[in-house]
N, CA, C and O atoms as CSV, one atom per row, in Angstrom:
chain,resi,resn,atom,element,x,y,z
A,1,MET,N,N,-6.574,4.752,-4.821
A,1,MET,CA,C,-6.095,4.176,-3.293
A,1,MET,C,C,-6.422,2.737,-2.838
A,1,MET,O,O,-7.274,2.329,-2.048
A,2,LYS,N,N,-5.714,2.245,-3.395
A,2,LYS,CA,C,-6.087,0.403,-2.568
A,2,LYS,C,C,-5.007,-0.236,-1.767
A,2,LYS,O,O,-3.810,-0.358,-2.028
A,3,ILE,N,N,-5.626,-0.575,-0.844
A,3,ILE,CA,C,-4.282,-1.290,0.163
A,3,ILE,C,C,-5.007,-2.800,-0.083
A,3,ILE,O,O,-6.126,-3.198,-0.406
A,4,ARG,N,N,-3.861,-3.330,0.221
A,4,ARG,CA,C,-4.088,-5.217,0.185
A,4,ARG,C,C,-2.929,-5.781,0.983
A,4,ARG,O,O,-1.842,-5.505,0.475
A,5,TYR,N,N,-2.870,-6.488,2.084
A,5,TYR,CA,C,-2.370,-7.743,3.042
A,5,TYR,C,C,-2.023,-8.860,1.959
A,5,TYR,O,O,-2.807,-9.221,1.081
A,6,PHE,N,N,-1.208,-9.172,2.078
A,6,PHE,CA,C,-0.604,-10.808,1.364
A,6,PHE,C,C,-0.231,-11.269,2.976
A,6,PHE,O,O,0.655,-10.878,3.737
A,7,PRO,N,N,-1.374,-12.330,3.143
A,7,PRO,CA,C,-0.979,-12.821,4.690
A,7,PRO,C,C,0.386,-14.382,4.545
A,7,PRO,O,O,1.068,-14.937,5.407
A,8,ASP,N,N,0.271,-14.570,3.217
A,8,ASP,CA,C,1.560,-16.073,3.776
A,8,ASP,C,C,2.657,-14.933,2.967
A,8,ASP,O,O,3.468,-15.558,2.285
A,9,THR,N,N,2.838,-13.540,2.903
A,9,THR,CA,C,4.248,-12.777,2.828
A,9,THR,C,C,3.862,-12.083,3.736
A,9,THR,O,O,4.904,-11.444,3.887
A,10,ASP,N,N,2.884,-11.504,4.817
A,10,ASP,CA,C,3.234,-10.356,6.010
A,10,ASP,C,C,3.122,-8.912,5.300
A,10,ASP,O,O,3.069,-7.777,5.774
A,11,THR,N,N,3.107,-9.406,3.961
A,11,THR,CA,C,3.152,-8.031,3.365
A,11,THR,C,C,1.751,-6.669,3.089
A,11,THR,O,O,0.551,-6.868,2.903
A,12,LEU,N,N,2.473,-5.395,3.159
A,12,LEU,CA,C,1.251,-5.035,3.281
A,12,LEU,C,C,1.391,-3.652,1.973
A,12,LEU,O,O,2.162,-2.707,2.142
A,13,TYR,N,N,0.575,-3.780,0.830
A,13,TYR,CA,C,1.018,-3.047,-0.508
A,13,TYR,C,C,-0.626,-1.444,-0.839
A,13,TYR,O,O,-1.853,-1.439,-0.937
A,14,ILE,N,N,0.235,-0.671,-0.868
A,14,ILE,CA,C,-0.788,0.679,-0.660
A,14,ILE,C,C,-0.108,0.818,-2.450
A,14,ILE,O,O,1.052,1.047,-2.795
A,15,GLU,N,N,-1.346,0.579,-3.314
A,15,GLU,CA,C,-0.934,1.289,-4.348
A,15,GLU,C,C,-1.566,2.428,-4.579
A,15,GLU,O,O,-2.743,2.440,-4.219
A,16,LEU,N,N,-1.103,3.497,-5.123
A,16,LEU,CA,C,-0.894,4.876,-4.970
A,16,LEU,C,C,-2.073,5.561,-6.256
A,16,LEU,O,O,-3.181,6.093,-6.329
A,17,ALA,N,N,-1.173,5.204,-6.944
A,17,ALA,CA,C,-1.739,5.045,-8.352
A,17,ALA,C,C,-2.278,4.413,-9.474
A,17,ALA,O,O,-1.156,4.075,-9.851
A,18,ASP,N,N,-2.985,3.969,-10.316
A,18,ASP,CA,C,-2.885,3.044,-11.310
A,18,ASP,C,C,-2.594,2.957,-12.330
A,18,ASP,O,O,-3.255,2.837,-13.361
A,19,ARG,N,N,-1.124,3.032,-12.056
A,19,ARG,CA,C,0.158,3.173,-13.280
A,19,ARG,C,C,1.125,2.210,-13.211
A,19,ARG,O,O,1.546,2.200,-12.054
A,20,VAL,N,N,1.705,1.364,-13.911
A,20,VAL,CA,C,2.472,0.680,-14.323
A,20,VAL,C,C,4.505,1.132,-13.512
A,20,VAL,O,O,5.334,2.035,-13.631
A,21,SER,N,N,4.389,-0.020,-12.852
A,21,SER,CA,C,6.481,0.454,-11.906
A,21,SER,C,C,6.852,-0.189,-12.941
A,21,SER,O,O,6.530,-1.001,-13.808
A,22,SER,N,N,7.988,0.757,-12.351
A,22,SER,CA,C,9.041,0.658,-13.899
A,22,SER,C,C,10.404,0.213,-12.852
A,22,SER,O,O,11.377,-0.198,-13.484
A,23,SER,N,N,10.533,0.247,-11.612
A,23,SER,CA,C,11.407,0.779,-10.790
A,23,SER,C,C,10.765,1.143,-9.167
A,23,SER,O,O,9.772,1.786,-8.828
A,24,SER,N,N,11.922,0.348,-8.293
A,24,SER,CA,C,11.991,0.501,-7.266
A,24,SER,C,C,12.693,0.600,-6.073
A,24,SER,O,O,13.537,-0.276,-5.886
A,25,GLU,N,N,12.554,1.438,-5.233
A,25,GLU,CA,C,13.103,1.484,-3.964
A,25,GLU,C,C,13.476,1.235,-3.042
A,25,GLU,O,O,12.830,1.889,-2.224
A,26,ALA,N,N,14.476,0.403,-2.360
A,26,ALA,CA,C,14.339,-0.126,-0.586
A,26,ALA,C,C,14.584,1.218,-0.283
A,26,ALA,O,O,15.367,2.008,-0.811
A,27,VAL,N,N,13.547,1.410,0.947
A,27,VAL,CA,C,13.124,3.305,1.233
A,27,VAL,C,C,14.216,2.728,3.022
A,27,VAL,O,O,15.041,3.544,3.431
A,28,SER,N,N,14.024,1.295,3.865
A,28,SER,CA,C,14.501,0.981,4.184
A,28,SER,C,C,14.433,-0.533,4.073
A,28,SER,O,O,14.125,-1.305,3.165
A,29,ASP,N,N,15.042,-0.747,5.989
A,29,ASP,CA,C,14.788,-2.044,5.374
A,29,ASP,C,C,13.243,-3.288,5.366
A,29,ASP,O,O,13.178,-4.515,5.288
A,30,ASN,N,N,12.449,-2.456,5.460
A,30,ASN,CA,C,10.613,-3.529,5.090
A,30,ASN,C,C,10.156,-1.759,4.642
A,30,ASN,O,O,9.681,-1.058,5.535
A,31,LEU,N,N,10.278,-1.394,3.764
A,31,LEU,CA,C,9.863,-0.349,3.220
A,31,LEU,C,C,10.240,0.054,1.680
A,31,LEU,O,O,11.434,0.323,1.545
A,32,ILE,N,N,9.623,0.125,0.755
A,32,ILE,CA,C,9.512,0.187,-0.351
A,32,ILE,C,C,8.817,0.631,-0.804
A,32,ILE,O,O,7.648,0.667,-0.421
A,33,VAL,N,N,9.496,1.417,-2.321
A,33,VAL,CA,C,8.487,2.619,-3.271
A,33,VAL,C,C,8.618,2.098,-4.039
A,33,VAL,O,O,9.561,1.314,-4.146
A,34,ASP,N,N,7.710,2.290,-4.962
A,34,ASP,CA,C,7.233,1.982,-6.351
A,34,ASP,C,C,7.408,2.882,-6.906
A,34,ASP,O,O,6.963,3.813,-6.235
A,35,PHE,N,N,8.171,3.517,-8.570
A,35,PHE,CA,C,7.710,4.514,-9.201
A,35,PHE,C,C,7.582,4.056,-10.750
A,35,PHE,O,O,7.949,3.044,-11.347
A,36,ASP,N,N,6.716,5.561,-11.251
A,36,ASP,CA,C,6.766,4.796,-13.152
A,36,ASP,C,C,7.334,5.722,-14.051
A,36,ASP,O,O,7.601,6.917,-13.924
A,37,GLU,N,N,7.420,5.202,-14.663
A,37,GLU,CA,C,8.557,5.655,-15.919
A,37,GLU,C,C,9.026,6.820,-15.658
A,37,GLU,O,O,10.202,7.108,-15.881
A,38,ARG,N,N,7.803,7.989,-14.936
A,38,ARG,CA,C,8.907,9.522,-14.916
A,38,ARG,C,C,9.441,9.838,-13.494
A,38,ARG,O,O,9.901,10.880,-13.026
A,39,GLY,N,N,9.188,8.330,-12.831
A,39,GLY,CA,C,9.461,8.815,-11.630
A,39,GLY,C,C,9.044,9.022,-10.254
A,39,GLY,O,O,9.704,9.124,-9.220
A,40,LYS,N,N,7.303,9.075,-10.573
A,40,LYS,CA,C,6.265,9.216,-9.983
A,40,LYS,C,C,6.181,7.917,-8.642
A,40,LYS,O,O,6.708,6.812,-8.769
A,41,PRO,N,N,5.565,8.275,-7.655
A,41,PRO,CA,C,5.512,7.018,-7.441
A,41,PRO,C,C,4.148,6.374,-7.174
A,41,PRO,O,O,3.138,6.941,-6.760
A,42,VAL,N,N,4.337,4.852,-7.545
A,42,VAL,CA,C,3.169,4.333,-7.473
A,42,VAL,C,C,2.279,3.616,-6.588
A,42,VAL,O,O,1.053,3.523,-6.643
A,43,GLY,N,N,3.443,2.921,-5.420
A,43,GLY,CA,C,2.763,2.404,-4.464
A,43,GLY,C,C,3.726,1.496,-3.807
A,43,GLY,O,O,4.666,0.881,-4.309
A,44,VAL,N,N,3.269,1.537,-2.475
A,44,VAL,CA,C,4.390,1.794,-1.318
A,44,VAL,C,C,4.325,-0.002,-0.809
A,44,VAL,O,O,3.275,-0.585,-0.539
A,45,THR,N,N,5.775,-0.660,-0.772
A,45,THR,CA,C,5.083,-2.072,0.288
A,45,THR,C,C,5.549,-1.604,1.676
A,45,THR,O,O,5.961,-0.459,1.857
A,46,LEU,N,N,5.471,-2.524,2.647
A,46,LEU,CA,C,5.823,-3.186,4.331
A,46,LEU,C,C,5.832,-4.327,3.754
A,46,LEU,O,O,4.989,-4.994,3.155
A,47,GLU,N,N,6.935,-4.454,4.028
A,47,GLU,CA,C,7.390,-5.765,4.995
A,47,GLU,C,C,7.284,-6.192,5.897
A,47,GLU,O,O,7.614,-5.361,6.743
A,48,HIS,N,N,6.966,-7.169,6.374
A,48,HIS,CA,C,7.370,-7.684,7.879
A,48,HIS,C,C,5.423,-7.381,8.287
A,48,HIS,O,O,4.977,-7.811,9.350
A,49,TYR,N,N,4.749,-6.824,7.551
A,49,TYR,CA,C,3.415,-5.766,8.701
A,49,TYR,C,C,2.797,-6.097,10.040
A,49,TYR,O,O,2.274,-5.408,10.916
A,50,SER,N,N,3.069,-7.558,9.882
A,50,SER,CA,C,2.745,-7.740,11.408
A,50,SER,C,C,3.298,-7.546,12.666
A,50,SER,O,O,2.786,-7.934,13.717
A,51,GLN,N,N,4.642,-6.772,12.525
A,51,GLN,CA,C,5.359,-6.129,13.531
A,51,GLN,C,C,5.981,-5.294,13.122
A,51,GLN,O,O,7.212,-5.266,13.156
A,52,ILE,N,N,5.346,-4.548,12.710
A,52,ILE,CA,C,4.848,-2.610,12.859
A,52,ILE,C,C,3.027,-3.251,13.344
A,52,ILE,O,O,2.843,-3.402,14.552
A,53,SER,N,N,2.294,-3.450,12.755
A,53,SER,CA,C,0.819,-3.410,13.147
A,53,SER,C,C,0.219,-4.121,13.580
A,53,SER,O,O,0.557,-5.300,13.694
A,54,ASP,N,N,-1.098,-3.549,14.046
A,54,ASP,CA,C,-2.154,-5.581,13.987
A,54,ASP,C,C,-2.633,-5.494,12.762
A,54,ASP,O,O,-3.205,-4.502,12.309
A,55,THR,N,N,-2.405,-6.598,12.138
A,55,THR,CA,C,-2.793,-6.845,11.170
A,55,THR,C,C,-5.035,-7.147,10.979
A,55,THR,O,O,-5.703,-7.264,9.952
A,56,SER,N,N,-5.528,-7.166,12.627
A,56,SER,CA,C,-7.324,-7.208,11.970
A,56,SER,C,C,-7.581,-6.177,12.763
A,56,SER,O,O,-8.416,-6.227,13.666
A,57,THR,N,N,-6.381,-4.442,12.282
A,57,THR,CA,C,-7.049,-2.921,11.864
A,57,THR,C,C,-6.791,-3.224,10.070
A,57,THR,O,O,-7.713,-2.549,9.613
A,58,ILE,N,N,-6.409,-3.554,9.422
A,58,ILE,CA,C,-5.835,-2.819,8.779
A,58,ILE,C,C,-7.751,-1.916,7.641
A,58,ILE,O,O,-7.927,-0.729,7.369
A,59,GLU,N,N,-8.457,-2.807,7.408
A,59,GLU,CA,C,-9.989,-2.673,7.034
A,59,GLU,C,C,-9.984,-0.798,8.103
A,59,GLU,O,O,-10.749,0.076,7.695
A,60,THR,N,N,-9.308,-0.583,9.023
A,60,THR,CA,C,-10.016,0.981,9.494
A,60,THR,C,C,-8.737,1.302,9.913
A,60,THR,O,O,-8.531,1.342,11.126
A,61,LEU,N,N,-7.840,1.538,9.136
A,61,LEU,CA,C,-6.570,2.931,8.945
A,61,LEU,C,C,-6.902,3.677,8.033
A,61,LEU,O,O,-6.190,4.668,8.195
A,62,LEU,N,N,-7.586,3.854,7.096
A,62,LEU,CA,C,-7.937,4.975,6.787
A,62,LEU,C,C,-9.713,4.948,6.720
A,62,LEU,O,O,-10.472,4.029,6.412
A,63,PRO,N,N,-9.970,6.261,7.116
A,63,PRO,CA,C,-11.571,6.673,7.620
A,63,PRO,C,C,-12.297,6.491,5.446
A,63,PRO,O,O,-12.249,7.225,4.459
A,64,ILE,N,N,-12.600,5.730,5.613
A,64,ILE,CA,C,-13.810,5.226,4.268
A,64,ILE,C,C,-15.065,6.075,4.136
A,64,ILE,O,O,-15.982,5.759,4.895
A,65,THR,N,N,-15.316,7.320,3.130
A,65,THR,CA,C,-16.483,8.279,2.885
A,65,THR,C,C,-17.114,7.737,1.893
A,65,THR,O,O,-16.558,7.564,0.808
A,66,PRO,N,N,-18.486,7.361,2.151
A,66,PRO,CA,C,-18.828,7.311,0.045
A,66,PRO,C,C,-18.866,8.042,-0.324
A,66,PRO,O,O,-19.002,9.120,0.255
A,67,VAL,N,N,-18.736,7.808,-1.882
A,67,VAL,CA,C,-18.952,9.234,-3.052
A,67,VAL,C,C,-19.992,9.654,-2.766
A,67,VAL,O,O,-20.306,10.752,-2.306
A,68,LEU,N,N,-20.967,8.214,-3.203
A,68,LEU,CA,C,-22.500,9.048,-3.539
A,68,LEU,C,C,-23.756,8.237,-2.337
A,68,LEU,O,O,-24.114,7.075,-2.142
A,69,GLN,N,N,-23.946,8.945,-2.024
A,69,GLN,CA,C,-25.034,9.041,-1.262
A,69,GLN,C,C,-26.139,8.056,-2.142
A,69,GLN,O,O,-26.466,8.077,-3.329
A,70,PRO,N,N,-26.742,6.795,-0.478
A,70,PRO,CA,C,-28.062,6.259,-1.631
A,70,PRO,C,C,-29.820,7.428,-1.850
A,70,PRO,O,O,-30.277,8.420,-1.281
A,71,ALA,N,N,-30.286,6.461,-3.069
A,71,ALA,CA,C,-31.276,7.314,-2.812
A,71,ALA,C,C,-32.731,7.023,-2.161
A,71,ALA,O,O,-33.529,7.945,-1.995
């Protein structure tokens, strides 16, 4: 999963899978879900993100646990 914020458009994109989007559906005014050719979700777009949450906390939204410990 990758999370990217685009300040020029005030948009947060959450990539759920590394697959190509073939269609999108607006779930609400500010929420768009992208689907692959099999109808599986591959990404979520949150428009006007700064109105929903503090953009300075994007890095701490999800806990990140290292997969490998340093030797």
